[in-house]
C-alpha positions as CSV (number, residue, x, y, z in Angstrom):
1,X,15.9,42.6,75.9
2,X,14.8,40.3,73.0
3,X,17.9,41.3,71.1
4,X,20.2,40.4,74.0
5,X,18.4,37.0,74.6
6,X,18.6,36.2,70.9
7,X,22.3,37.1,70.9
8,X,22.9,34.9,73.9
9,X,21.1,31.9,72.3
10,X,22.9,32.4,69.0
11,X,26.3,32.7,70.7
12,X,25.6,29.5,72.7
13,X,25.5,27.7,69.4
14,X,28.1,29.7,67.5
15,X,31.0,29.6,70.0
16,X,31.4,25.8,69.9
17,X,31.2,25.9,66.1
18,X,33.8,28.7,66.0
19,X,36.2,26.6,68.0
20,X,35.6,23.7,65.6
21,X,36.1,26.1,62.7
22,X,39.4,27.3,64.1
23,X,40.6,23.7,64.2
24,X,39.6,23.3,60.6
25,X,41.5,26.4,59.7
26,X,44.6,25.0,61.4
27,X,44.1,21.7,59.6
28,X,43.6,23.4,56.2
29,X,46.6,25.5,56.8
30,X,48.9,22.5,57.2
31,X,47.2,19.8,55.1
32,X,44.0,20.9,53.4
33,X,43.1,23.2,50.6
34,X,44.6,26.7,50.8
35,X,41.3,28.3,49.7
36,X,39.4,26.9,52.7
37,X,42.0,28.1,55.1
38,X,42.1,31.5,53.5
39,X,38.3,31.9,53.8
40,X,38.4,30.9,57.4
41,X,41.2,33.3,58.3
42,X,39.3,36.1,56.5
43,X,36.2,35.4,58.5
44,X,38.2,35.2,61.7
45,X,39.8,38.6,60.8
46,X,36.4,40.1,60.5
47,X,35.2,38.6,63.8
48,X,38.3,39.9,65.6
49,X,37.7,43.4,64.1
50,X,34.1,43.4,65.4
51,X,34.6,41.8,68.8
52,X,38.0,43.1,69.8
53,X,38.4,46.4,68.0
54,X,34.8,47.5,67.9
55,X,34.8,47.7,64.2
56,X,32.4,46.7,61.4
57,X,31.8,43.0,61.0
58,X,32.2,43.3,57.3
59,X,35.6,45.0,57.5
60,X,39.1,43.5,58.2
61,X,41.3,44.7,61.0
62,X,43.8,46.1,58.4
63,X,41.1,48.2,56.7
64,X,39.8,49.4,60.0
65,X,43.3,50.3,61.2
66,X,43.9,52.4,58.1
67,X,40.6,54.2,58.5
68,X,41.2,55.2,62.1
69,X,45.0,55.5,62.3
70,X,44.9,59.1,63.3
71,X,42.8,58.4,66.3
72,X,44.1,55.1,67.8
73,X,47.6,53.9,68.8
74,X,46.5,50.2,68.2
75,X,45.8,51.1,64.6
76,X,49.2,52.6,64.0
77,X,50.7,49.4,65.6
78,X,48.7,47.2,63.2
79,X,49.9,49.3,60.2
80,X,53.5,49.1,61.4
81,X,53.4,45.4,61.9
82,X,51.7,44.6,58.6
83,X,54.2,46.8,56.7
84,X,56.9,44.4,57.9
85,X,55.3,41.6,56.0
86,X,53.6,43.4,53.1
87,X,54.3,47.1,52.5
88,X,51.2,49.3,52.2
89,X,48.9,46.3,53.2
90,X,46.5,48.3,55.3
91,X,46.0,51.1,52.7
92,X,45.3,48.6,50.0
93,X,42.9,46.6,52.2
94,X,41.0,49.8,53.0
95,X,40.9,50.8,49.3
96,X,39.4,47.4,48.5
97,X,36.9,47.3,51.4
98,X,35.9,51.0,51.9
99,X,33.3,51.0,49.0
100,X,31.5,48.0,50.7
101,X,31.6,49.8,54.1
102,X,30.1,52.9,52.5
103,X,27.4,50.9,50.7
104,X,26.3,49.1,53.9
105,X,26.2,52.3,55.9
106,X,24.3,54.1,53.1
107,X,21.7,51.3,52.8
108,X,21.3,51.1,56.6
109,X,22.3,47.5,56.7
110,X,24.2,48.1,60.0
111,X,20.9,48.8,61.9
112,X,19.3,46.5,64.3
113,X,17.3,43.6,62.9
114,X,15.7,42.4,66.1
115,X,13.3,44.7,67.9
């Protein structure tokens, strides 16, 4: 119960900041520094992977799609779509991110922190 309450309180603060952050990403994309926009998009990608696709918070949608492509239709759709823009994108994303996923799982950093 403490974990759920802490999560609720944290999200109460984070959601308005996330909306503000999204607006900054849009601004950075059109006017600001590309590095800031790129970092924001990467963070948003990880958020979507965790919240929408039930993936790891430290992994992109592309890497997750490559890892589970034999089990989920959505993953094959992501791979198909990204290949239209950048051939072999998901495979390369997974090759880059999989060592981090393996390390985090090995060290148990994916376990609960609030008991």
